[in-house]
C-alpha positions as CSV (number, residue, x, y, z in Angstrom):
1,M,163.1,37.4,198.4
2,R,163.8,34.2,200.2
3,R,162.2,32.1,197.5
4,A,164.4,33.7,194.8
5,L,167.6,33.0,196.7
6,P,167.6,29.1,196.2
7,A,166.9,29.6,192.5
8,V,170.0,31.7,192.2
9,F,172.1,29.0,193.9
10,L,170.6,26.3,191.7
11,I,171.4,28.2,188.5
12,A,175.0,28.9,189.7
13,A,175.5,25.3,190.6
14,N,174.2,24.1,187.3
15,C,176.5,26.5,185.4
16,S,179.6,25.3,187.3
17,R,178.8,21.7,186.4
18,Q,178.6,22.3,182.7
19,P,182.4,22.1,182.1
20,A,182.5,18.7,183.8
21,L,179.5,17.5,181.7
22,N,181.2,18.8,178.6
23,Y,184.3,16.8,179.3
24,H,182.3,13.7,180.1
25,H,180.3,14.0,176.8
26,C,183.4,14.8,174.9
27,L,185.0,11.4,175.8
28,K,182.2,9.7,173.9
29,L,182.9,11.5,170.6
30,R,184.6,9.7,167.8
31,I,186.5,10.6,164.6
32,G,184.2,10.6,161.6
33,M,181.1,11.7,163.5
34,T,179.1,14.4,161.7
35,R,178.9,18.0,162.9
36,E,175.2,17.4,163.8
37,Q,176.1,14.3,165.9
38,I,178.8,16.2,167.8
39,V,176.6,19.3,168.5
40,S,173.7,16.9,169.5
41,A,176.0,15.3,172.1
42,M,177.8,18.4,173.3
43,G,175.3,21.2,172.8
44,P,176.2,24.5,171.0
45,P,179.9,25.3,171.1
46,D,181.3,28.1,173.3
47,E,183.5,29.2,170.4
48,V,183.9,28.5,166.7
49,F,187.2,29.1,164.8
50,S,187.0,29.2,161.0
51,Y,190.0,29.2,158.7
52,V,190.9,32.8,157.7
53,E,193.2,33.2,154.7
54,G,196.5,34.9,155.7
55,K,195.7,34.7,159.5
56,S,195.3,31.0,160.2
57,L,198.0,28.4,160.0
58,P,198.2,26.8,156.5
59,H,197.4,23.2,157.8
60,L,194.1,24.5,159.1
61,K,192.8,25.4,155.6
62,G,189.4,23.7,155.0
63,R,188.8,23.1,158.6
64,T,186.6,24.7,161.3
65,A,187.2,24.1,165.1
66,Y,184.5,24.1,167.8
67,E,185.4,24.5,171.5
68,W,183.6,23.8,174.7
69,S,184.7,24.7,178.2
70,T,186.3,22.2,180.6
71,P,186.9,22.2,184.3
72,A,189.5,24.7,185.6
73,S,191.8,21.8,186.5
74,M,192.1,20.8,182.8
75,P,194.9,22.4,180.8
76,A,192.9,22.9,177.6
77,P,189.3,23.2,176.4
78,N,187.4,20.5,174.5
79,R,188.0,21.0,170.8
80,V,186.7,19.2,167.7
81,S,188.1,20.0,164.3
82,F,185.8,19.4,161.3
83,D,186.6,19.0,157.6
84,D,184.5,21.8,156.0
85,V,183.7,19.7,152.9
86,S,182.6,16.4,154.5
87,G,181.4,18.0,157.8
88,K,183.0,15.1,159.7
89,A,185.2,15.3,162.8
90,E,188.9,15.0,161.9
91,S,190.4,15.6,165.4
92,I,189.0,15.5,168.9
93,R,190.7,16.8,172.1
94,C,188.9,16.4,175.4
95,G,190.8,18.5,177.9
96,D,194.2,16.8,177.9
97,S,193.0,13.6,176.1
98,V,193.2,13.1,172.3
99,I,190.7,10.8,170.7
100,T,192.3,9.0,167.7
101,T,189.8,6.2,166.8
102,A,186.5,6.0,165.1
103,V,185.2,3.2,167.2
104,L,184.7,3.1,171.0
105,I,186.2,0.0,172.4
106,E,184.9,-0.8,175.9
107,P,187.5,-2.4,178.2
108,P,186.6,-5.9,179.5
109,A,184.8,-6.0,182.8
């Protein structure tokens, strides 16, 4: 029984780190990335929201959103919205940050 106890703590600690890792990975995403590139960087989404005629907002027609968890201190989950035709990211929100560019510009050192 004593050997199983550390494994339980290790698994619990790893699960609690995932939201922070999701946020860190999300900040590296860019507009125009493909669905495959996003899922490769983030892993499988926690939730997928597809447009539903008559139930979704009209401006979401032709889009699907993926969500990943963030740390409890963040006001919102990580969310990427894809154009269903092109399969490319149209909007990216990482917790409380919105990514609006297609190119990552590193600040000068």
